[in-house]
C-alpha positions in Angstrom: -21.1 -8.4 22.0 -23.2 -10.8 20.0 -21.1 -12.9 17.6 -21.4 -11.6 14.0 -20.8 -12.6 10.4 -18.8 -10.2 8.2 -17.7 -10.2 4.6 -15.1 -8.1 2.8 -15.9 -7.4 -0.9 -13.0 -7.7 -3.3 -12.1 -9.2 -6.6 -9.4 -11.5 -7.9 -7.4 -11.6 -11.2 -5.6 -14.3 -13.1 -2.3 -13.0 -11.8 -0.3 -15.1 -9.3 -2.1 -15.4 -5.9 -5.2 -14.0 -7.4 -3.6 -10.6 -8.1 -3.0 -9.7 -4.5 0.4 -8.2 -5.4 -1.0 -5.9 -8.1 -2.4 -3.3 -5.7 -2.6 -2.4 -2.0 -6.3 -2.7 -1.8 -6.3 -6.4 -2.3 -3.6 -6.8 0.3 -5.6 -4.6 2.6 -8.5 -7.0 2.3 -6.4 -9.9 3.4 -5.2 -8.0 6.4 -8.8 -7.2 7.3 -9.7 -10.8 6.9 -6.9 -11.8 9.3 -8.1 -9.2 11.8 -11.7 -10.4 11.9 -10.6 -14.1 11.9 -8.6 -13.3 15.1 -11.6 -11.9 16.9 -13.4 -14.1 19.4 -16.6 -12.1 18.6 -16.5 -13.0 14.9 -18.5 -16.1 14.0 -17.6 -16.1 10.3 -15.5 -13.9 8.0 -15.6 -14.2 4.3 -14.0 -12.7 1.3 -16.9 -11.8 -1.0 -15.7 -12.2 -4.6 -17.4 -9.5 -6.5 -15.2 -9.8 -9.6 -15.2 -12.0 -12.7 -12.5 -14.5 -11.8 -12.9 -17.4 -9.4 -10.0 -18.0 -7.1 -9.0 -20.2 -4.1 -5.9 -19.8 -2.1 -3.8 -23.0 -1.6 -4.3 -24.5 1.8 -2.6 -22.5 4.5 -1.6 -19.5 2.4 -2.0 -16.2 4.2 -4.2 -17.9 6.8 -7.2 -17.7 4.4 -9.5 -20.7 4.9 -10.2 -22.7 1.7 -13.9 -22.0 1.8 -13.6 -18.3 2.9 -13.8 -17.0 -0.7 -17.5 -16.9 -1.6 -20.1 -15.5 -4.0 -23.0 -13.3 -3.0 -25.7 -15.9 -3.0 -23.8 -18.1 -0.6 -23.9 -15.6 2.2 -26.5 -13.0 1.4 -28.9 -14.1 4.1 -26.3 -14.6 6.8 -24.4 -11.3 6.8 -24.5 -8.8 9.6 -21.8 -6.5 8.2 -20.3 -6.0 4.7 -17.1 -4.0 4.1 -16.8 -2.7 0.6 -13.1 -2.3 -0.3 -12.3 -1.4 -3.9 -14.6 -3.6 -6.0 -18.3 -3.1 -5.1 -21.2 -5.5 -5.4 -24.0 -4.2 -7.7 -26.7 -1.8 -6.4 -29.4 -4.5 -6.3 -27.2 -6.7 -4.1 -26.4 -3.8 -1.8 -30.1 -2.9 -1.5 -30.9 -6.5 -0.7 -28.5 -6.5 2.2 -29.7 -3.2 3.6 -33.4 -4.3 3.4 -32.6 -7.4 5.5 -30.7 -5.3 8.1 -27.0 -5.9 7.1 -24.9 -2.8 7.8 -22.6 -1.8 4.9 -19.3 0.0 5.4 -17.6 1.7 2.5 -13.9 1.2 3.4 -11.8 3.8 1.6 -8.2 2.6 1.2 -7.5 4.9 -1.7 -7.9 8.6 -2.4 -10.7 8.8 -5.0 -10.8 12.6 -4.8 -7.5 12.9 -6.5 -8.2 10.0 -8.8 -11.4 11.6 -9.9 -9.7 14.9 -10.6 -7.1 13.1 -12.7 -10.0 11.4 -14.6 -11.4 14.9 -15.5 -8.1 16.4 -16.6 -7.3 13.5 -19.0 -10.6 11.8 -19.9 -8.9 9.5 -22.4 -7.0 7.8 -19.6 -8.9 5.1 -17.8 -8.5 6.3 -14.3 -10.2 4.9 -11.2 -12.4 7.9 -10.9 -15.3 7.5 -8.5 -18.7 6.4 -9.7 -21.7 7.2 -7.6 -24.4 4.6 -8.5 -24.4 3.6 -4.9 -24.2 7.1 -3.3 -27.1 6.3 -0.9 -26.5 2.7 0.0 -23.9 2.8 2.8 -24.2 3.2 6.5 -20.8 4.7 7.2 -17.4 5.3 5.6 -14.1 4.2 7.1 -11.0 5.9 5.8 -7.3 5.4 6.6 -5.4 8.4 8.0 -3.5 9.5 4.9 -6.7 10.4 3.0 -8.6 12.2 5.7 -7.3 15.7 4.9 -8.2 15.8 1.2 -10.9 13.2 0.8 -13.0 12.9 4.0 -15.1 16.0 3.3 -15.6 15.0 -0.3 -16.8 11.5 0.7 -19.1 12.7 3.5 -20.9 15.1 1.3 -21.2 12.7 -1.7 -22.3 9.6 0.3 -24.3 11.5 3.0 -22.9 9.5 5.9 -20.3 10.1 8.6 -16.6 9.4 7.9 -14.6 7.6 10.6 -10.8 7.3 10.6 -9.5 3.8 11.0 -5.8 2.8 11.4 -4.0 1.1 8.6 -3.2 -2.6 9.4 -0.3 -4.6 8.2 1.8 -7.7 9.0 4.6 -9.5 7.3 2.5 -12.4 6.1 3.0 -11.6 2.4 6.7 -12.2 2.9 5.8 -15.9 3.4 5.1 -16.1 -0.3 8.8 -15.5 -1.3 10.1 -18.2 -3.7 13.3 -20.1 -3.2 15.4 -17.5 -5.0 14.6 -14.9 -2.4 13.9 -16.9 0.7 16.7 -16.3 3.2 18.1 -13.4 1.3 15.5 -10.7 2.3 16.9 -8.3 4.8 19.5 -5.6 4.8 23.2 -6.7 4.8 25.9 -4.4 6.1 28.2 -2.9 3.5 31.8 -4.0 3.2 34.5 -1.4 3.3 34.5 0.7 0.2 31.4 -1.0 -1.2 29.2 1.3 -3.3 25.5 1.7 -2.9 22.7 0.4 -5.1 19.5 2.5 -4.6 16.0 1.7 -5.9 13.0 3.9 -6.7 9.7 1.9 -7.0 6.9 4.4 -7.1 4.2 3.1 -9.5 3.6 6.1 -11.9 -0.1 5.5 -12.2 -1.2 8.6 -10.3 0.3 12.0 -9.4 0.2 10.8 -5.8 3.2 8.5 -6.4 5.5 9.1 -9.3 9.3 8.7 -9.7 10.0 12.3 -10.3 10.9 13.4 -6.8 12.7 10.2 -5.8 14.9 10.5 -9.0 15.7 14.1 -8.0 16.5 13.1 -4.5 19.0 10.5 -5.8 20.4 13.1 -8.2 20.9 15.6 -5.4 22.8 13.0 -3.4 24.7 11.8 -6.4 26.0 15.2 -7.2 27.5 15.5 -3.7 29.0 12.0 -3.6 29.1 10.4 -7.0 31.7 7.9 -5.9 29.3 6.4 -3.3 26.9 5.1 -6.0 27.1 1.9 -8.0 23.5 2.0 -9.5 20.3 3.9 -9.1 17.3 1.9 -10.5 14.2 3.8 -11.5 11.6 1.0 -11.8 8.0 0.9 -13.0 9.1 3.3 -15.8 10.3 1.4 -18.8 7.0 2.0 -20.5 7.6 5.7 -20.5 10.8 5.7 -22.5 8.8 6.9 -25.5 7.4 9.7 -23.5 9.0 13.0 -24.5 8.6 14.6 -21.1 10.1 11.6 -19.3 13.1 11.3 -21.6 13.8 15.0 -21.4 13.6 14.8 -17.6 16.1 11.9 -17.4 18.5 13.3 -19.9 19.0 16.4 -17.7 20.3 14.4 -14.8 24.0 13.9 -14.3 23.5 10.5 -12.8 21.8 9.4 -16.1 24.6 11.0 -18.2 27.1 9.0 -16.1 25.3 5.7 -16.7 24.6 5.3 -12.9 20.8 5.9 -13.1 18.8 3.5 -15.3 15.2 2.9 -16.1 13.8 -0.5 -15.4 10.6 -2.6 -15.4 8.3 -3.5 -12.5 9.7 -5.8 -9.8 8.1 -7.6 -6.9 9.4 -5.4 -4.0 10.8 -8.1 -1.7 12.5 -9.7 -4.7 14.0 -6.4 -5.7 15.2 -5.7 -2.1 16.7 -9.2 -1.7 18.6 -9.2 -5.0 19.2 -5.8 -6.3 19.3 -2.8 -3.9 20.5 -1.6 -0.5 18.0 1.3 0.0 14.7 2.6 -1.3 13.9 6.3 -2.0 10.2 7.1 -2.3 7.8 10.1 -2.4 4.1 10.7 -1.9 1.6 13.4 -2.3 -1.6 13.0 -0.2 -0.8 9.3 0.2 1.5 9.1 3.2 0.9 5.5 4.3 2.0 2.7 2.1 2.7 -1.1 2.5 5.9 -0.5 0.7 7.2 1.5 3.6 6.5 -1.3 6.0 8.1 -4.0 3.9 11.3 -1.9 3.5 11.4 -1.1 7.3 10.6 -4.7 8.2 13.7 -5.8 6.2 15.7 -3.1 8.0 16.6 -1.4 4.7 17.1 2.3 4.7 13.8 4.0 3.7 14.2 7.6 2.5 10.7 9.1 2.4 8.6 12.2 3.0 5.7 10.6 4.9 4.8 12.8 7.8 3.0 9.9 9.3 6.3 8.0 9.6 8.7 10.8 10.3 10.2 9.0 13.2 11.1 6.0 11.1 13.7 5.5 8.4 15.2 8.7 6.9 12.6 11.5 6.5 12.9 14.5 4.2 10.6 17.5 3.7 7.7 17.3 1.2 8.9 18.3 -2.3 12.5 19.2 -1.2 14.9 17.1 -3.3 17.9 18.7 -1.7 16.7 17.7 1.7 16.0 14.3 0.4 19.5 14.1 -0.9 20.7 14.9 2.6 18.6 12.2 4.0 19.9 9.6 1.5 23.5 10.6 2.3 22.8 10.3 6.0 21.5 6.8 5.5 24.6 5.9 3.6 26.8 7.2 6.4 24.9 6.0 9.5 22.7 3.0 8.7 25.3 0.3 9.2 26.3 1.4 12.6 22.8 2.1 13.8 21.2 -1.0 12.4 20.2 -2.4 15.8 18.7 0.9 16.8 16.5 1.0 13.7 15.2 -2.5 14.3 14.4 -1.6 17.9 12.7 1.6 16.9 10.6 -0.2 14.2 9.3 -2.9 16.5 6.5 -0.8 18.2 5.4 0.3 14.8 4.8 -3.3 13.6 3.0 -4.1 16.9 0.7 -1.1 16.3 0.0 -2.2 12.7 -0.7 -5.8 13.6 -4.2 -6.7 12.3 -4.5 -9.3 15.1 -3.7 -6.9 17.9 -6.5 -6.5 20.5 -6.5 -2.7 20.1 -7.1 -2.9 16.3 -9.8 -5.5 16.7 -11.5 -3.5 19.5 -11.5 -0.2 17.5 -13.1 -1.7 14.4 -15.7 -3.6 16.4 -16.6 -0.5 18.4 -17.3 1.3 15.1 -19.4 -1.7 13.9 -21.3 -1.9 17.1 -22.2 1.8 16.8 -24.1 1.1 13.6 
């Protein structure tokens, strides 16, 4: 295979580390960068900054070279492939690349079908609904498995190109960015005799695909069966909804709230939250069954109570929208996790090997799709 130059389009913000902790797409870009950087066939990999803010990672952070973040004019005549992930270059820039033979991949890390439907049902809310100014400017679409069922057909028809499933990639590199208050504390600790559990819910509440409703009900179902087992249940990412009539009515109906066990909290950095505040995470998805949160929780050997059919062999799985089954899974984790800790770690190891961006299998699969263009 001829050595190639590839860029991954993204944007940065003024938040710490360029905003890579604000959403999964930015983290996905870093993992893709690490994948191509590990390939012997890749001559150069760049992060094409298509946003408003300039940014440079400090030397050595996440393995991103200091000169890897570039603007369009710096690389426009050298690119063989461009992956558009989230933030898109303008149509004139995309046309320029296509005219000189660069192949452009629209990488779908999110489910814009559902986001677009949400934008229609509440047009006053600024949702990330899809815009189609570039509907005829891509050579192919890559999509991670959790979106294939509800979004692949939509995307193929709108963009007039084939959709190919690609695996989600992940490694533990972001855990290197822990500060001194969490370093050395991340990782599940066995409970002492009689010690109560602290459980966290971290779903972001910015789309119907991931809200705190079902996880709160899962915790409530478990609490009703064993209230004495719980010290705290933290519902994070939700403090801003305490003036929302629906949300307050929902909470006030829960016995764990009435008892002062369940509380509503602000947003936390996940690894900091795990290291300092909770013993287990309860989560729920709809049409979004792969999530970096899952991997970080499992990597730390914490109990993950979830409904992802893609990861049903990992953590503690419950059925779809069944809160009572979720409560069963949470109580099972409380009962069994300490004595099966080594088994969980052994079971998780092949998952992390499969996710590794630098694995030969993942590199080979992506390059095969690129070569086919």
